[in-house]
C-alpha positions as CSV (number, residue, x, y, z in Angstrom):
1,M,81.5,56.5,106.3
2,A,80.8,56.1,102.6
3,G,78.9,58.9,100.8
4,R,80.1,61.5,103.3
5,R,83.0,63.9,103.2
6,P,84.9,65.2,106.2
7,A,83.3,68.2,107.9
8,T,86.6,70.1,107.8
9,A,86.7,69.8,104.0
10,D,83.1,71.2,103.8
11,R,84.1,74.1,106.0
12,V,87.2,74.9,103.9
13,S,85.1,74.7,100.7
14,S,82.4,76.9,102.2
15,G,85.0,79.4,103.3
16,V,86.5,79.6,99.8
17,V,83.1,80.1,98.3
18,R,82.2,82.9,100.7
19,E,85.6,84.6,100.1
20,H,85.3,84.5,96.3
21,R,81.7,85.8,96.5
22,A,82.7,88.7,98.8
23,V,85.6,89.7,96.5
24,S,83.5,89.5,93.4
25,L,80.7,91.5,94.9
26,T,83.1,94.2,96.2
27,A,84.7,94.4,92.8
28,A,81.3,94.7,91.1
29,R,80.3,97.6,93.3
30,L,83.6,99.4,92.6
31,L,83.1,98.9,88.9
32,V,79.6,100.3,89.0
33,A,80.9,103.3,90.9
34,A,83.7,103.8,88.4
35,A,81.2,103.7,85.5
36,G,78.9,106.2,87.1
37,L,81.7,108.6,87.9
38,Y,83.2,108.1,84.4
39,L,79.9,109.3,82.9
40,L,79.7,112.6,84.9
41,W,81.4,114.4,82.0
42,S,77.9,114.4,80.4
43,L,77.0,117.2,82.9
44,E,78.9,119.5,80.6
45,F,75.7,119.9,78.6
46,G,73.9,121.5,81.5
47,L,76.7,123.3,83.3
48,G,77.6,125.7,80.5
49,T,81.2,124.9,80.1
50,R,83.4,126.9,77.8
51,L,84.0,123.9,75.5
52,N,82.4,122.9,72.3
53,Y,81.9,119.2,72.7
54,D,82.2,118.4,69.0
55,H,85.8,119.6,68.7
56,S,87.2,119.2,72.2
57,F,88.4,116.3,74.3
58,A,86.5,115.4,77.5
59,S,89.7,115.7,79.4
60,E,89.8,119.4,78.6
61,L,86.9,119.8,81.1
62,F,89.5,119.6,84.0
63,A,92.1,121.8,82.3
64,A,93.5,124.4,84.7
65,D,91.6,127.3,83.0
66,Q,88.2,125.7,83.0
67,P,85.5,126.8,85.5
68,Y,84.4,123.3,86.6
69,R,87.9,121.6,86.6
70,W,87.7,120.5,90.3
71,F,84.3,118.8,89.8
72,F,85.2,117.0,86.6
73,G,88.8,116.3,87.7
74,T,87.6,114.8,91.0
75,A,85.0,112.6,89.3
76,D,87.6,111.2,86.9
77,A,90.2,110.6,89.6
78,L,87.6,108.8,91.7
79,A,86.5,106.7,88.7
80,G,90.2,105.7,88.2
81,A,90.6,104.9,91.9
82,A,87.5,102.6,91.9
83,A,88.6,100.8,88.7
84,A,92.1,100.3,90.0
85,A,90.8,99.0,93.3
86,A,88.5,96.5,91.5
87,G,91.3,95.4,89.2
88,L,93.7,94.8,92.1
89,L,91.1,92.9,94.1
90,M,90.3,90.6,91.2
91,L,93.9,90.2,90.1
92,R,94.9,89.1,93.6
93,A,92.0,86.7,93.9
94,R,92.6,85.2,90.4
95,A,96.4,84.9,90.9
96,S,96.0,83.1,94.2
97,S,93.5,80.5,92.9
98,V,93.6,77.6,90.4
99,G,91.8,77.5,87.1
100,H,92.2,81.1,85.8
101,G,94.1,81.5,82.6
102,A,96.6,84.1,81.5
103,W,94.0,86.0,79.5
104,E,92.0,86.8,82.6
105,L,95.0,87.8,84.6
106,V,96.2,90.1,81.9
107,G,92.7,91.6,81.7
108,W,92.5,92.5,85.3
109,A,96.0,93.8,85.3
110,A,95.0,96.1,82.4
111,V,92.0,97.2,84.4
112,T,94.3,98.2,87.2
113,V,96.7,100.1,84.9
114,F,93.7,101.9,83.3
115,G,92.6,103.1,86.7
116,V,96.0,104.2,87.9
117,V,96.7,106.1,84.7
118,T,93.3,107.7,84.7
119,I,94.2,109.1,88.2
120,A,97.6,110.3,86.8
121,D,95.8,112.1,83.9
122,V,94.1,114.3,86.5
123,A,96.3,114.5,89.5
124,V,99.8,114.3,88.0
125,F,99.6,115.4,84.3
126,P,96.6,117.8,83.9
127,L,96.4,120.2,81.0
128,D,97.5,123.8,81.6
129,C,94.7,125.0,79.5
130,A,92.0,123.8,77.0
131,P,93.5,124.1,73.5
132,S,90.1,123.9,71.8
133,A,88.7,126.9,73.7
134,N,91.8,129.0,74.0
135,P,93.7,130.0,70.8
136,G,96.7,131.2,72.9
137,C,96.8,127.7,74.5
138,R,96.7,126.0,71.1
139,A,99.5,128.2,69.8
140,A,101.6,127.5,72.9
141,E,101.0,123.8,72.5
142,L,102.1,123.8,68.9
143,A,105.2,125.9,69.8
144,G,106.0,123.4,72.6
145,I,106.1,125.9,75.3
146,V,103.5,124.4,77.6
147,S,104.5,122.6,80.8
148,F,105.9,119.1,80.9
149,R,102.7,118.0,82.6
150,H,100.6,119.3,79.7
151,Q,102.8,117.5,77.2
152,A,102.8,114.3,79.1
153,H,99.0,114.3,79.3
154,A,98.8,113.0,75.7
155,Y,101.0,110.0,76.6
156,T,99.1,109.1,79.8
157,S,95.9,109.3,77.9
158,S,97.3,107.0,75.2
159,V,98.3,104.5,77.9
160,A,94.9,104.7,79.4
161,N,93.2,104.0,76.1
162,A,95.6,101.2,75.3
163,S,95.1,99.5,78.7
164,L,91.3,99.9,78.4
165,L,91.4,98.1,75.0
166,T,93.7,95.5,76.4
167,A,91.3,94.8,79.3
168,M,88.3,94.7,77.0
169,G,90.0,92.3,74.5
170,T,91.6,90.0,77.0
171,L,88.6,89.6,79.3
172,A,86.4,89.0,76.3
173,R,88.9,86.3,75.1
174,A,88.9,84.8,78.6
175,A,85.0,84.7,78.5
176,R,85.1,82.4,75.4
177,H,85.3,79.4,77.6
178,R,84.2,80.9,80.9
179,G,80.9,82.3,82.0
180,P,77.7,82.7,80.0
181,A,77.8,82.7,76.2
182,W,76.4,86.2,75.9
183,W,79.3,87.7,77.8
184,F,81.8,86.6,75.1
185,R,79.7,88.0,72.3
186,W,78.8,91.2,74.1
187,G,82.4,91.7,75.2
188,V,83.7,91.3,71.6
189,S,81.1,93.8,70.4
190,L,82.0,96.4,72.9
191,F,85.7,95.9,72.2
192,A,85.1,96.4,68.4
193,A,82.9,99.5,69.1
194,E,85.5,101.0,71.4
195,L,88.3,100.4,68.9
196,L,86.2,102.0,66.1
197,S,85.5,105.1,68.3
198,M,89.2,105.5,69.0
199,A,90.0,105.1,65.3
200,M,87.4,107.7,64.3
201,T,88.8,110.1,66.9
202,L,92.3,109.8,65.4
203,V,91.0,110.2,61.9
204,L,89.1,113.4,62.7
205,L,91.7,114.9,65.0
206,P,93.9,116.6,62.3
207,S,90.9,118.5,61.0
208,A,90.2,119.8,64.6
209,E,86.5,119.2,64.0
210,W,84.0,116.6,65.3
211,F,86.7,114.5,66.9
212,G,85.0,115.1,70.3
213,V,81.9,113.2,69.3
214,P,83.5,109.7,68.8
215,Q,85.8,110.4,71.7
216,R,82.8,110.9,74.0
217,I,81.0,108.0,72.5
218,G,84.1,105.9,73.4
219,V,83.8,107.1,77.0
220,V,80.2,105.9,77.1
221,I,81.2,102.5,75.6
222,A,83.9,102.2,78.3
223,A,81.3,102.9,81.0
224,V,78.9,100.3,79.5
225,W,81.7,97.8,79.5
226,L,82.5,98.5,83.2
227,L,78.8,98.0,84.1
228,T,78.8,94.7,82.1
229,V,81.8,93.4,83.9
230,A,80.2,94.4,87.2
231,W,77.1,92.5,86.2
232,V,79.1,89.4,85.3
233,Q,81.0,89.6,88.6
234,R,77.8,89.6,90.7
235,G,75.5,87.6,88.4
236,P,74.5,84.0,89.1
237,G,74.9,83.0,85.5
238,A,78.6,83.6,85.4
239,R,79.7,80.0,85.6
240,R,82.3,77.9,83.7
241,T,80.8,75.6,81.1
242,T,83.3,72.8,81.8
243,P,84.3,71.7,85.3
244,E,87.9,71.8,86.3
245,K,90.0,70.3,89.1
246,H,90.4,72.4,92.2
247,P,92.7,71.4,95.1
248,V,90.7,73.3,97.8
249,C,87.2,72.2,97.1
250,P,87.2,68.4,96.8
251,G,83.9,67.0,95.7
252,Q,82.1,70.3,95.8
253,A,81.1,72.9,93.3
254,C,82.7,76.2,94.1
255,D,80.7,79.0,92.7
256,D,83.4,81.4,91.7
257,L,81.6,84.5,90.5
258,G,82.5,86.7,87.7
259,V,84.6,85.5,84.8
260,G,85.2,82.6,87.2
261,A,83.9,79.1,87.3
262,V,82.1,76.3,88.9
263,V,85.0,74.0,89.6
264,T,85.1,70.5,91.0
265,A,87.8,68.1,91.9
266,S,88.6,64.6,92.9
267,E,91.4,63.2,95.0
268,P,93.4,60.1,94.1
269,G,91.4,57.0,94.9
270,R,88.3,59.0,95.7
271,N,85.0,59.5,93.9
272,P,83.8,63.1,94.6
273,A,80.2,62.1,94.3
274,T,80.2,59.3,96.7
275,G,83.2,59.9,99.0
276,P,85.9,57.3,99.9
């Protein structure tokens, strides 16, 4: 009958919508958890750690000679696990559906790498000691007589930073034509701020003073970005500005949350608005 679509097509379309919504909401919750756990380093100000925040890295909080290493290390590892799980969920969902560009796929892959390497920073390559608080540790580090894990920590941290920047940049680029306009502008702003904080950390590092401030600011920016991505994933305003063909949802708008889209499609010889 003209003007009506087969009930099976409606059921398939509704199922796709529910599946995308469930994945997006789950990923959003995981990203919120990752952001919250990632910010627990700030408790160093009240716990009385042995570190001076202005000339130490936040990762020194879970060095082997630090009193609260298990607390901070567990928080960081759980943050990485939550981020990796969210990245894998979204990567799988985006890779199996139509209408998602390479920028978005690379972005979610980078989120996954960031999470995995963050776990490795804590569980596989922790620091033997905190160089900023232990002169003997600093001397051993300069002499190259610390463990392999200690030495590798710098490389895993670099990979984590690089993957974070990649995720921020590529998902911001993907948002240029997807989702609400504010998401693109805010994403670019956060990317630039994170890049600046990392650059300032590297500039100040040789002096061994004050590099801890921009490094911790960068961690805060990363957490704000994770919360922003979570909001976009669950928010109703995250819709594509231009409709695109979709083979699964003929004639129906599929509200694909997140950096996703409202997509429509037409079949050959069929008007999606009126039916056959």
